[in-house]
C-alpha positions in Angstrom: -10.9 15.7 -30.5 -10.8 19.4 -31.0 -10.6 19.9 -27.3 -7.7 17.5 -27.0 -5.7 19.4 -29.6 -6.7 22.7 -27.9 -5.6 21.2 -24.6 -2.3 20.0 -26.2 -1.7 23.5 -27.5 -2.4 25.0 -24.1 -0.1 22.5 -22.4 2.7 23.2 -24.8 2.2 26.9 -24.4 2.4 26.6 -20.6 5.5 24.5 -21.0 7.0 27.1 -23.3 6.2 29.9 -20.8 7.7 27.9 -17.9 10.8 27.3 -20.0 11.1 31.0 -20.8 10.8 31.9 -17.2 13.4 29.4 -16.2 15.7 30.7 -19.0 15.1 34.3 -17.8 16.0 33.3 -14.2 19.1 31.6 -15.4 20.1 34.5 -17.7 19.5 37.0 -14.8 21.6 34.8 -12.5 24.4 34.8 -15.1 24.1 38.5 -15.5 24.4 39.1 -11.8 27.4 36.8 -11.6 29.1 38.9 -14.3 28.2 42.1 -12.4 29.6 40.5 -9.3 32.8 39.6 -11.1 33.2 43.1 -12.4 32.2 44.8 -9.2 33.1 42.7 -6.1 32.6 45.7 -3.8 28.9 45.0 -3.7 28.4 42.1 -1.2 24.6 42.1 -1.7 25.1 41.1 -5.3 26.7 37.9 -4.2 23.4 36.7 -2.6 21.2 37.4 -5.6 22.3 34.6 -8.0 21.8 32.0 -5.4 18.4 33.5 -4.4 17.2 33.5 -8.0 18.3 30.0 -8.7 16.6 28.9 -5.5 13.4 30.5 -6.8 13.5 28.5 -10.0 11.9 25.5 -8.2 9.3 27.8 -6.6 8.4 29.1 -10.1 8.0 25.6 -11.5 5.9 24.6 -8.4 3.7 27.7 -9.0 3.2 26.7 -12.6 2.0 23.3 -11.4 -0.4 24.8 -9.0 -1.7 27.2 -11.6 -2.3 24.3 -14.0 -4.3 22.5 -11.4 -6.3 25.5 -10.3 -9.0 25.4 -13.0 -9.8 21.8 -12.2 -10.0 22.5 -8.5 -12.4 25.5 -9.2 -14.6 23.3 -11.4 -14.7 20.6 -8.6 -15.6 23.2 -6.0 -18.3 24.7 -8.3 -19.9 21.2 -8.8 -19.9 20.7 -5.0 -21.6 24.0 -4.4 -24.2 23.2 -7.1 -24.9 19.9 -5.4 -25.2 21.6 -2.1 -27.6 24.1 -3.5 -29.7 21.3 -4.9 -30.0 19.9 -1.4 -31.5 23.0 0.1 -35.1 22.0 -0.5 -34.4 18.7 1.3 -32.9 20.6 4.2 -36.0 22.8 4.4 -38.1 19.7 4.6 -35.9 18.2 7.3 -36.0 21.5 9.3 -39.8 21.6 9.1 -40.1 18.0 10.3 -37.7 18.7 13.2 -39.7 21.8 14.1 -42.9 19.9 14.0 -41.4 17.2 16.3 -40.2 19.8 18.7 -43.6 21.6 18.8 -45.3 18.3 19.4 -42.9 17.4 22.2 -43.4 20.9 23.7 -47.2 20.6 23.5 -47.1 17.2 25.2 -44.7 18.5 27.9 -47.0 21.5 28.5 -50.1 19.2 28.8 -48.3 16.9 31.3 -47.2 19.9 33.4 -50.7 21.3 33.4 -52.2 18.0 34.5 -49.6 17.7 37.3 -50.4 21.2 38.5 -54.1 20.4 38.5 -53.6 17.5 40.8 
């Protein structure tokens, strides 16, 4: 249960950070609007509020991806561990295939030698 409460705190902390980022973006956008209103001679300023507001969704999407990243890394780590556990089996299979190949080559060589002898 301690991990659940820790996870709950972590989730609420992430939510708080995401909210603060969104509020910062909104505040910056409002500030830029005020700057634009007081100084309309800067046409580049008019693009900034829209760009910042458009990035708010990207920021939230980034938050979602970052929240999922530890789970994805854990899953990949487990898969790598399983793959490493399979290496001895692969060595055995490689040795068996090598033996089969050597056996076929020996039998092919013997048949070629017997045909040449005739």
